[in-house]
C-alpha positions in Angstrom: 38.9 -186.3 187.5 36.7 -188.5 189.7 34.9 -185.5 191.2 33.8 -184.3 187.8 32.6 -187.7 186.6 31.1 -189.4 189.7 28.0 -190.4 187.7 30.1 -192.1 185.0 32.1 -194.0 187.6 28.9 -195.1 189.4 27.3 -196.2 186.2 30.5 -198.1 185.2 30.6 -200.0 188.5 26.9 -200.9 188.2 27.5 -202.2 184.7 30.3 -204.3 186.1 27.8 -206.4 188.0 25.7 -206.9 184.9 28.5 -207.7 182.5 30.7 -209.9 184.6 29.8 -213.4 185.8 28.9 -213.7 189.5 32.3 -215.3 190.3 34.0 -212.1 189.0 32.0 -209.6 191.0 34.9 -209.1 193.4 36.3 -206.7 190.7 33.1 -204.7 191.0 33.5 -204.6 194.8 37.0 -203.2 194.4 35.4 -200.4 192.4 32.8 -199.8 195.0 35.4 -199.8 197.8 37.4 -197.2 195.9 34.4 -195.1 195.1 33.2 -195.2 198.7 36.6 -194.1 200.0 36.8 -191.3 197.4 33.3 -190.0 198.3 33.9 -190.2 202.0 31.3 -192.9 202.6 33.5 -194.6 205.2 31.0 -197.1 206.6 30.3 -198.5 203.2 34.0 -198.5 202.3 34.7 -200.5 205.4 32.1 -203.1 204.5 33.6 -203.6 201.0 37.1 -203.7 202.4 36.2 -206.2 205.1 34.5 -208.5 202.5 37.5 -208.3 200.2 40.0 -208.9 203.0 38.1 -212.0 204.1 38.7 -213.4 200.6 42.1 -211.9 199.7 44.7 -211.2 202.3 46.5 -208.6 200.3 48.7 -205.8 201.7 47.0 -203.0 199.7 43.6 -204.0 201.2 45.1 -204.0 204.7 46.7 -200.7 204.0 43.4 -199.2 202.8 41.7 -200.4 206.0 44.5 -198.7 208.0 43.7 -195.5 206.1 40.0 -196.0 206.9 40.8 -196.2 210.6 42.9 -193.1 210.4 39.9 -191.2 209.0 37.8 -192.2 211.9 40.6 -191.3 214.3 41.3 -194.9 215.6 45.1 -194.8 215.4 45.5 -198.0 217.4 43.6 -200.1 214.8 45.2 -198.2 211.9 48.6 -199.1 213.3 47.6 -202.8 213.5 46.5 -202.9 209.9 49.5 -201.0 208.7 51.7 -203.5 210.6 49.9 -206.4 209.0 50.2 -204.9 205.5 53.9 -204.2 206.0 54.6 -207.8 207.2 53.1 -209.3 204.0 54.0 -206.7 201.4 56.7 -207.6 198.8 56.6 -204.2 197.1 59.4 -201.8 198.1 57.5 -198.7 197.4 54.4 -199.8 199.3 56.6 -200.8 202.2 58.1 -197.3 202.3 54.7 -195.7 202.3 53.4 -198.0 205.0 56.5 -197.5 207.1 56.0 -193.8 207.0 52.4 -194.1 208.0 53.4 -196.4 210.9 55.7 -193.7 212.2 53.1 -191.0 211.9 50.4 -193.2 213.5 52.6 -194.1 216.4 53.2 -190.4 217.4 
């Protein structure tokens, strides 16, 4: 669905910055991070993820950064971020997914 509507997604994210107060712009950055990952703009995705992780130490952000490092073939850093994500996650499903990625990354 995203591939057929990239312009709509981009417009919506841009409106996010206009509509929301400055202190809520992190929501817009989440959208930009996701859009950057979906479109393969990895340097930009990393910028957004790094900024979000600096503010929010959330397992799904660490997991996404691990995925980023897999795409650039840096398995050592991917493994580190997956480990961090696993250590702070409270979600059983997320832990299962991350554990599988840790096994695959360690091979």
